[in-house]
C-alpha positions in Angstrom: 112.2 75.5 121.2 113.9 78.6 120.2 113.4 81.1 123.1 114.8 84.3 120.9 111.4 86.1 121.4 110.6 85.2 124.8 113.9 86.2 126.1 114.0 89.7 124.0 110.2 90.4 124.7 109.0 92.5 121.9 112.3 93.3 120.6 112.2 90.8 117.7 108.9 91.8 116.7 110.0 95.5 116.9 112.9 94.7 114.8 110.7 93.3 112.3 108.3 96.0 112.3 111.4 98.4 111.7 112.6 96.2 108.7 109.2 96.1 107.2 108.8 99.8 107.6 112.4 100.8 106.6 113.1 97.8 104.2 109.8 98.1 102.7 108.2 92.5 100.8 106.0 93.4 98.2 105.1 90.2 96.0 107.9 87.6 95.8 108.0 88.2 92.1 109.4 85.5 89.7 112.5 86.4 87.6 113.5 84.3 84.5 117.2 84.5 84.9 120.1 85.9 86.8 120.0 89.3 85.5 116.4 89.7 85.8 116.4 88.6 89.6 118.5 91.5 90.2 115.5 93.7 88.9 113.8 93.8 92.1 110.8 96.3 91.1 109.9 94.8 87.7 106.2 94.8 87.0 104.1 92.0 88.6 101.2 90.9 86.9 98.3 88.8 88.8 95.1 87.3 87.6 93.6 87.0 91.0 90.5 88.7 89.9 90.1 86.9 86.9 91.7 89.6 84.7 95.4 90.4 84.1 96.4 93.4 86.1 99.2 95.1 87.8 99.8 93.9 91.6 100.3 97.4 92.7 96.9 98.5 90.9 94.8 95.7 92.4 92.4 97.0 94.9 92.8 94.0 97.4 95.4 92.6 99.7 97.2 90.0 97.5 100.7 88.2 97.8 102.3 86.8 94.7 105.1 84.4 95.1 106.8 83.5 91.8 108.6 80.3 90.9 112.1 81.8 91.5 111.3 82.7 95.2 109.4 79.3 95.8 112.8 78.0 94.9 115.1 80.4 97.0 112.9 79.9 100.0 113.1 76.0 99.5 109.4 76.1 99.3 107.9 72.5 98.5 104.4 72.3 99.6 101.7 74.5 100.0 101.9 74.6 103.8 105.3 75.9 103.4 103.6 79.3 101.8 101.9 79.7 105.3 105.4 80.7 106.6 106.1 83.6 104.3 102.7 85.5 103.9 101.2 87.9 106.7 98.1 86.7 108.5 98.4 83.2 106.7 98.7 80.0 108.6 99.0 76.6 107.2 98.7 73.5 109.5 97.3 70.0 109.5 95.8 67.5 112.0 93.7 65.4 109.4 93.7 62.0 110.7 97.8 62.4 110.4 97.7 62.2 106.7 100.6 64.3 105.0 98.4 65.2 102.1 96.1 67.6 104.4 96.2 71.1 104.7 94.1 73.4 106.9 94.7 77.0 105.6 93.8 79.9 108.1 93.7 83.6 106.6 93.0 86.1 108.9 91.5 83.8 111.7 89.2 81.9 109.3 89.8 78.3 108.2 88.7 74.8 109.1 91.2 72.1 110.9 88.4 69.3 110.1 88.3 67.2 106.9 85.1 65.0 107.2 83.1 65.2 104.0 80.3 67.4 105.9 82.6 70.3 106.6 83.7 73.0 104.2 86.9 74.9 104.4 86.9 78.7 105.2 89.7 79.4 102.6 89.3 78.3 98.9 92.3 76.5 97.1 92.3 76.7 93.5 94.6 75.4 90.6 94.4 77.2 87.5 90.9 78.4 88.5 89.8 75.0 89.5 88.3 74.8 93.0 89.5 71.7 95.0 87.0 71.6 97.7 88.5 69.4 100.2 91.1 69.8 102.9 92.6 66.3 102.3 94.8 66.7 99.3 95.4 70.2 99.3 98.8 70.1 100.5 99.9 70.4 97.2 103.6 69.8 96.0 104.8 73.0 94.1 107.2 71.9 91.3 107.2 73.8 88.2 104.5 76.4 88.9 104.5 79.9 87.7 103.2 81.7 91.0 100.9 81.2 93.9 98.5 84.2 94.8 97.2 84.6 98.3 94.3 86.7 98.4 93.3 87.8 101.9 89.8 88.7 102.9 86.5 87.7 102.0 86.3 86.7 98.1 82.5 86.7 97.9 81.9 88.0 94.4 84.6 86.3 92.0 85.2 83.3 94.0 82.0 82.9 95.9 81.3 80.1 98.5 84.0 79.0 101.0 86.3 82.0 100.7 85.2 83.6 103.7 89.1 84.1 105.0 90.4 84.5 101.5 91.5 82.4 98.7 94.9 80.7 97.5 95.4 80.2 93.6 98.0 77.9 92.3 99.1 79.1 88.7 100.9 76.4 86.6 103.3 77.0 83.6 101.6 77.1 80.5 102.7 74.9 77.7 104.8 76.8 75.1 105.7 79.7 77.1 109.3 78.4 77.2 111.1 75.8 74.7 113.0 73.9 77.7 113.8 70.5 79.4 114.8 70.8 82.8 116.1 68.4 85.4 116.4 68.9 89.0 117.8 66.3 91.9 118.1 67.0 95.6 119.8 64.9 98.1 120.0 65.7 101.7 120.0 64.7 105.2 117.2 62.5 106.9 117.4 60.4 103.8 116.0 63.1 101.6 115.8 62.3 97.8 113.8 64.3 95.2 113.7 64.5 91.4 111.8 66.9 89.1 111.6 66.6 85.5 109.8 69.2 83.2 109.6 70.0 79.6 107.8 72.5 77.6 107.9 72.2 73.5 106.1 73.5 70.6 105.0 70.6 68.5 103.5 72.5 65.3 102.5 76.1 64.9 99.4 75.7 66.6 100.1 72.9 69.3 102.4 72.9 72.3 102.5 70.8 75.4 104.0 70.6 79.0 104.9 67.7 81.0 106.4 67.2 84.5 107.1 64.6 86.9 108.2 64.5 90.5 109.4 62.0 93.0 110.4 62.8 96.5 111.1 60.8 99.8 112.4 61.4 103.3 113.0 59.0 106.4 110.9 59.4 109.4 111.4 61.3 112.6 110.1 58.2 114.8 109.1 54.4 114.9 106.0 52.5 115.7 107.9 50.8 118.3 105.5 48.2 119.2 104.7 46.8 115.6 106.7 43.9 114.5 106.7 45.0 110.7 105.6 48.5 110.4 104.8 49.7 107.0 106.2 53.2 107.4 108.1 55.2 109.9 106.2 58.2 111.8 106.8 61.3 109.7 108.2 59.5 106.8 107.5 61.0 103.5 107.2 59.3 100.1 105.3 60.9 96.9 104.8 60.8 93.2 103.2 63.5 91.2 102.9 64.5 87.5 101.2 66.7 85.2 100.6 66.8 81.3 99.1 70.0 79.5 98.4 70.4 76.1 97.8 73.9 74.4 96.0 74.1 71.0 95.8 77.5 69.0 92.6 76.5 67.1 92.3 80.1 65.6 94.0 83.5 66.1 91.2 84.0 68.4 90.4 80.7 70.4 93.0 78.8 72.7 92.1 75.5 74.1 94.4 74.1 76.9 93.8 70.6 78.4 95.6 69.5 81.7 95.7 66.3 83.6 97.6 65.9 86.8 97.8 62.9 89.4 99.5 62.2 92.8 100.1 59.1 94.8 101.3 59.9 98.4 102.2 56.9 100.6 103.4 58.4 103.9 103.8 57.6 107.6 101.5 59.2 110.1 102.3 62.6 111.2 104.2 62.8 114.5 101.7 62.5 117.3 101.8 62.4 121.0 99.6 63.0 124.1 99.9 64.8 127.5 97.8 63.6 130.4 95.5 66.4 132.0 92.6 66.2 134.3 89.2 65.1 133.2 86.9 67.7 131.7 84.2 67.0 134.0 84.9 65.0 137.0 81.4 64.9 138.1 80.0 63.1 135.0 80.1 59.3 135.1 81.0 59.0 131.7 83.9 61.6 132.1 86.5 59.6 130.2 89.3 59.9 132.4 91.2 56.7 131.2 92.1 55.2 134.5 94.5 52.9 132.7 96.2 55.4 130.9 99.8 56.2 132.7 102.5 58.4 131.6 104.9 55.6 132.0 103.2 53.9 129.0 104.2 56.8 126.6 107.5 56.2 124.6 110.4 58.0 125.6 110.8 59.7 122.3 107.6 61.8 121.9 107.9 61.1 117.9 107.9 57.4 118.3 104.3 55.9 118.6 103.4 53.0 121.0 100.3 51.9 119.0 99.4 48.0 118.8 97.2 48.8 115.8 98.8 47.4 112.5 98.6 50.0 109.5 97.5 53.2 111.5 101.1 54.2 111.3 100.8 54.5 107.7 98.7 57.0 105.6 97.8 57.3 101.8 96.5 59.6 99.4 95.8 59.4 95.6 94.1 62.0 93.5 93.9 63.0 90.1 92.3 65.7 88.1 91.6 66.9 84.5 90.5 70.2 83.2 89.8 71.8 79.7 90.1 75.6 79.4 88.9 77.5 76.3 89.6 81.1 75.9 87.9 83.0 72.8 88.7 86.6 71.9 85.1 87.2 70.5 85.8 90.9 69.3 88.0 93.7 70.3 85.6 94.1 73.2 84.3 90.9 74.4 86.0 87.5 75.4 84.6 84.3 76.4 86.2 81.7 79.0 85.1 78.4 79.6 86.6 76.0 82.4 85.5 72.4 82.8 87.0 70.0 85.4 86.7 66.5 86.9 88.7 65.5 89.9 88.6 62.4 92.2 90.8 61.5 95.3 90.7 58.7 98.1 92.7 58.6 101.3 93.4 56.4 104.4 94.8 57.4 107.7 93.7 57.4 111.3 95.1 58.2 114.7 95.7 55.9 117.7 94.3 58.8 120.0 95.7 57.4 123.1 99.2 56.8 121.6 99.9 53.8 123.8 99.8 50.2 123.6 96.2 49.9 125.3 93.1 49.7 123.2 91.4 52.9 124.2 90.7 55.3 121.6 91.6 54.3 118.1 89.9 55.7 114.8 91.2 54.4 111.5 89.6 56.2 108.6 89.2 56.2 105.0 87.2 58.9 102.6 87.1 60.2 99.2 85.3 62.5 96.9 84.4 62.9 93.3 83.8 66.5 92.1 83.2 68.2 88.7 82.7 71.8 87.7 81.9 74.3 85.1 82.3 77.9 84.7 81.5 80.2 82.0 82.7 83.7 81.7 81.8 86.6 79.5 84.3 89.5 80.0 84.5 92.9 78.4 87.2 95.6 78.0 86.0 99.1 77.0 88.3 102.4 77.0 87.3 103.3 80.5 85.8 100.3 82.0 85.8 96.5 82.0 83.7 93.7 83.4 84.1 90.1 84.4 80.8 87.9 84.7 80.1 84.3 84.9 77.8 81.3 85.5 79.4 78.5 87.9 78.2 75.1 88.7 79.9 72.6 91.2 79.0 69.1 92.2 80.7 66.9 94.8 79.9 63.6 95.9 81.9 62.0 98.9 82.2 59.8 102.0 84.0 59.4 105.2 84.0 56.3 107.3 85.8 54.7 110.2 86.1 51.2 111.7 86.5 49.2 113.4 87.1 52.2 115.8 87.7 51.8 119.7 86.5 54.4 122.0 86.5 52.8 125.6 87.8 55.4 127.8 86.2 53.4 130.8 87.9 50.4 130.1 88.7 49.9 133.6 89.8 47.0 135.7 86.2 45.0 136.2 84.8 47.2 133.1 83.2 49.3 135.3 82.9 53.2 135.5 84.6 55.1 138.4 81.1 55.4 140.2 80.5 51.7 139.6 77.8 52.1 136.7 78.4 49.5 133.9 79.5 51.1 130.5 76.5 51.3 128.2 78.5 52.0 125.1 81.7 52.1 123.7 84.1 49.3 122.5 84.5 48.6 118.8 82.4 50.3 116.3 81.8 51.9 112.8 80.6 55.1 111.4 80.0 56.4 108.0 78.8 59.6 106.5 77.9 60.4 102.8 77.4 63.8 101.3 76.4 65.1 98.0 76.7 68.9 97.2 75.2 70.9 94.1 76.4 74.5 94.1 75.3 76.9 91.6 76.4 80.7 91.3 76.1 83.9 88.8 78.2 86.8 89.4 79.5 90.0 87.6 82.4 92.5 88.7 83.0 95.6 87.0 85.6 98.6 87.3 85.4 102.2 85.7 87.9 104.9 85.3 86.1 107.9 86.7 89.5 110.1 85.8 93.0 109.0 84.8 93.7 108.8 88.6 90.6 107.8 90.2 88.6 104.1 89.5 85.7 102.6 91.2 84.6 99.2 91.0 82.0 96.7 92.6 80.6 93.3 91.9 77.3 91.2 92.9 77.0 87.4 93.1 74.4 84.9 93.9 75.3 81.5 95.3 73.0 78.6 96.2 74.1 75.3 97.8 72.0 72.0 97.9 73.0 69.4 100.2 72.0 65.9 100.8 73.7 63.7 103.5 73.1 60.6 105.4 75.1 59.0 108.4 75.0 55.9 110.5 76.8 56.0 114.0 76.6 53.4 116.8 74.4 55.7 118.8 71.8 55.8 115.6 68.9 53.3 115.5 69.1 53.6 111.9 70.8 55.5 109.0 69.7 59.2 109.3 68.9 60.9 106.2 69.1 64.9 106.0 69.1 67.8 103.6 69.4 71.6 103.7 69.7 74.5 100.8 71.8 77.7 101.6 71.7 80.6 99.6 73.3 84.1 99.9 74.0 87.2 97.8 77.5 88.8 98.2 79.0 91.9 96.9 81.9 94.2 97.0 82.9 98.0 96.1 86.1 99.6 96.1 87.8 102.7 95.1 91.5 103.2 94.0 93.4 106.5 93.5 96.8 107.1 92.0 98.7 109.3 94.2 101.7 109.2 91.9 102.9 107.4 89.1 104.1 104.6 91.1 101.7 104.8 94.2 98.2 103.8 94.6 95.8 103.9 97.6 92.4 101.9 97.9 89.5 101.3 100.0 87.0 98.6 99.9 84.1 96.8 101.3 83.5 93.2 100.8 80.9 90.7 101.8 81.8 87.1 102.1 79.9 83.9 102.6 80.8 80.3 103.8 78.3 77.4 103.0 76.1 76.0 106.0 76.4 72.1 106.6 76.3 69.1 109.0 78.4 68.2 112.1 81.1 65.7 111.2 81.0 63.6 114.4 77.5 63.2 115.9 78.4 60.4 118.2 75.6 61.5 120.7 72.9 60.5 118.9 70.5 61.3 115.4 69.4 64.5 117.0 73.0 66.0 117.0 73.0 65.4 112.9 71.2 68.5 112.3 72.3 71.4 109.9 74.0 74.4 111.0 73.7 77.8 109.0 75.8 79.6 106.8 78.5 82.3 108.0 78.6 85.7 106.7 81.1 88.4 106.7 81.6 92.1 105.9 85.3 93.1 105.7 86.4 97.0 105.5 89.7 97.6 104.4 92.2 100.2 103.2 95.3 99.9 101.5 98.5 101.7 100.3 100.6 99.9 97.4 103.6 101.1 95.3 107.1 102.0 94.8 107.8 104.7 97.5 111.4 105.4 96.5 113.4 104.1 93.6 114.8 101.5 96.0 111.9 100.9 98.1 108.5 99.3 97.4 105.5 98.7 99.9 102.2 97.2 100.2 100.1 97.9 103.7 96.6 96.8 104.3 94.5 97.6 107.4 91.2 95.6 108.0 88.1 95.2 110.3 86.2 92.2 109.5 82.5 91.5 111.2 81.3 88.1 111.4 77.9 86.9 112.0 76.5 83.3 112.5 80.1 82.2 112.8 80.4 78.5 112.5 82.9 77.0 114.9 83.6 73.3 115.7 83.1 72.3 119.4 84.7 69.0 120.6 83.2 67.2 123.4 84.8 63.9 124.2 82.6 63.1 127.3 79.2 62.6 125.4 78.2 59.6 123.4 80.0 56.6 122.4 82.7 58.4 120.7 84.5 61.8 120.2 81.7 64.1 119.7 82.4 67.0 117.3 79.3 69.4 116.6 79.5 72.7 114.8 77.5 75.7 116.3 76.7 79.1 114.8 78.4 80.7 117.8 77.0 84.2 117.1 79.4 87.2 116.4 82.9 87.9 116.0 85.3 90.6 115.0 88.8 90.6 113.3 90.8 93.7 113.0 94.6 94.0 111.9 97.3 95.4 109.7 99.6 93.8 107.0 102.8 95.4 105.8 104.9 93.8 103.0 108.0 95.5 102.0 111.2 95.2 99.7 114.1 97.6 99.6 117.1 97.1 97.2 120.0 98.2 99.3 122.4 98.0 96.4 122.3 96.3 92.9 123.3 92.9 94.4 121.6 93.1 97.9 118.0 93.3 98.6 115.7 92.6 101.7 112.0 91.5 101.6 110.0 91.4 104.8 106.6 91.3 106.1 104.6 91.4 109.1 100.8 91.0 109.9 99.0 91.6 113.1 95.6 90.3 114.1 93.5 90.8 116.8 90.3 88.3 116.6 87.8 87.3 119.1 84.1 86.0 119.6 82.3 89.1 120.4 78.6 87.9 121.1 77.7 84.2 122.0 74.2 82.9 121.1 72.0 81.6 124.2 72.4 77.9 124.4 75.6 77.7 122.8 77.9 74.9 124.5 81.5 75.4 125.3 82.4 78.7 123.3 82.3 82.0 125.3 82.6 85.8 124.6 86.5 86.6 124.4 87.4 83.3 123.0 89.7 83.3 119.6 89.4 81.4 116.6 91.7 78.4 116.4 95.2 78.2 115.0 95.3 82.0 114.6 98.7 83.7 115.5 98.5 87.5 116.6 101.9 88.0 115.0 103.3 86.7 111.7 106.8 88.0 110.7 109.0 87.1 107.7 112.5 88.7 106.9 114.3 87.4 103.7 117.7 88.9 102.6 119.0 88.0 99.2 122.5 88.8 97.9 124.0 88.3 94.3 127.9 88.2 93.5 129.0 88.2 90.0 132.0 85.9 89.5 134.6 86.1 86.6 133.6 84.8 83.2 129.9 85.6 84.2 129.0 83.2 86.7 127.0 84.2 89.7 126.9 83.2 93.4 123.4 84.1 95.1 122.8 83.9 99.0 119.4 83.7 100.2 118.2 83.3 103.9 114.8 83.4 105.5 113.2 84.0 109.0 109.5 83.2 109.8 107.9 83.6 113.0 104.4 82.7 114.0 103.4 83.9 117.7 101.5 81.5 120.0 98.0 80.5 119.4 95.0 78.3 120.7 94.8 74.7 119.1 91.0 75.0 119.6 88.4 78.1 119.7 87.7 77.2 123.2 90.4 78.8 125.4 92.2 76.2 127.3 95.6 76.3 128.7 96.0 72.5 127.6 95.5 73.5 124.1 97.7 76.6 123.9 100.3 76.3 121.1 103.5 78.1 121.8 105.3 80.5 119.1 107.8 79.4 116.8 110.7 80.6 114.7 112.3 79.1 111.6 115.5 79.8 109.7 116.6 78.8 106.3 119.2 79.2 103.8 120.0 78.8 100.2 123.4 79.3 98.6 123.5 79.0 94.9 125.9 78.9 92.0 124.9 79.7 88.6 127.1 79.1 85.5 127.7 81.9 82.9 125.4 80.4 80.4 122.5 80.4 83.2 121.5 76.8 82.4 123.2 75.0 85.5 122.7 75.8 89.1 124.2 74.1 92.3 122.5 74.8 95.5 123.5 74.2 99.3 120.3 74.5 101.2 119.2 74.4 104.9 115.8 74.1 106.2 114.7 74.8 109.8 118.4 75.1 110.6 117.9 75.2 114.4 115.8 72.2 114.4 112.6 73.9 116.0 110.3 71.1 116.9 106.6 72.8 117.3 102.9 71.8 117.7 100.8 72.3 114.8 97.6 71.1 116.6 96.4 70.3 120.1 93.1 68.8 120.9 91.9 68.3 124.3 90.1 64.9 125.2 89.0 64.0 128.6 92.0 63.1 130.4 94.6 63.8 127.8 95.5 66.3 125.0 96.3 65.0 121.6 99.2 66.9 120.1 100.2 66.9 116.3 103.8 67.7 116.1 105.8 69.2 113.5 107.4 67.3 110.8 109.6 69.9 108.9 112.6 69.0 111.0 116.1 70.6 110.2 117.4 69.2 106.9 120.7 70.0 104.9 121.5 69.1 101.5 122.4 69.9 97.7 120.2 70.5 95.0 121.2 70.4 91.2 119.3 71.9 88.3 120.2 71.8 84.5 118.2 73.4 81.8 118.3 72.5 78.1 116.9 75.2 75.7 115.3 73.5 72.9 114.6 76.5 70.6 
């Protein structure tokens, strides 16, 4: 592990703070060509509030990362975005499946993936809610931008955006007449290709199409399998997207889109560390007496499993949507979005990580969802509004088997105190859930004067959930149902201090739906609903161009959570690894986020950002197990830092050399919400670079790139079990290579 920060104390963070203040990253804006890329402070427009507006005039904390900067920072998946946005951390545990992404914003997120759990941060593609953690680690070729909203988004986005929202906006058909070919070859067997075209077919019809393929060798091997399907950490994915845009009339545009992905990868790198049992007085303490350190592979990236197939994972998903935009009059517009999505996955972990059959959970799951949203929007001289009706349906399942949970598999089949094991061994579990979600909302803003604007919104949300489960400890399948509803709101005010600087203040209420526990191995009584979580966020901010060469965005916030739902894992109860979800009581998060950009010269600029977050449980309800006051949310670093300098040099005859570098830091954190030394995750630092040559015509680019150049290997998740802790290791190891891009302009 890189030890720069521990060795220098807070000096590196201090440098980052100074860089963020003195070298004020705003949004990482997209520039269309070399000349535009030098215009650091061109106007950036976002649609995060379901209306087009300037980034600096939007009264909320938002980062917009454009396609150009996605390329310069070597961002290929959604989890890479988590390295560059303040108070954002994206990680994965999800049965070792590379398609899984757990998004945490300001301490709110979800590590689990079982169908009865909902994320705390919403992920959207062109306004369509994805709904599942599995499949959220999107590949990002040919996107226009990614917008990250921080803080509860209870009015415009509604349910399950307690921490914020991530909206991926794809390139629209007809926006450019181009065919583009990209190829990448690099170390660790990296191969990747991207094909994209956007063309106008007639005066009213245009289309875009893209296809992407990528692969990379693994970092370890399944050493006890004769014919393993995949290496550990191996990557292989094919994805594609087709969009058709029809200008039906001067006032009506209809866009249809279809996308699909097939991911067949190796299990994410995983190992264990032996620890003391959680409860030595419990006869079912699961201390795994047969488990010995000598059984672990010398290479922690290798896996010693004897379960064929568990070293391989797959994910397949597809989706279709139709969006109709109708400008009904000079004042009113109507927008309708309909979508259908479907996904399936397989995965699983050999939790004990050795050749013995002690704790193994192969798993499969899937979900079908469809949604409809109807918006009525209006724009007047001094005010505007966005309103809508929303419906979402999801029907999905999670199942595992035959799984093994026999921690008491001692010689003679007896427990340490001589009792015969009454459960464990091979078994199956199955959970199914259907969700119907309804909402109605309105959000409006009013210009009181030329300098002062006020706004606010209101939303009613209702969820109806029906679930059933069968576990080894259940005498029969148990059926449950629950309804959840909430009214959420926001109010805000913004004031234009100067032509280029705005300040704002806002109060937001957010809501995360309640649900059912994912692993009630302890018996049917555990399969009971937990309540929804609510949050109120108080925030002030400052945005704008503070100097002709300096832009800055600052947000300071305090968020109060009530009935905060947190998972609690208990490996000592029942015939499997129990995960229940408890409404722990109350918690508070407070922090500050700073994003800045400075154009030092016409050719040299520095973007930087820093986030600070102090979050902890402030009150625990009576009877809550495991979680205590002072515990912090899982996977939530106190400090997040990014620095990204860029330099351009014009060559003779119009060609250009561009040099980009990036530094990302995430401080240490807890793997779970219960504070345990064994679940402590150390800080990590990542360095990358991108050196590109663009020809004079601007249609060809050759790039030398490096990712994680110092080969930092770090933990992305730690989960204490009785007698050992499971450790999910990073898979973004050092990689060096060459990228080639060629564009063919068709107009």
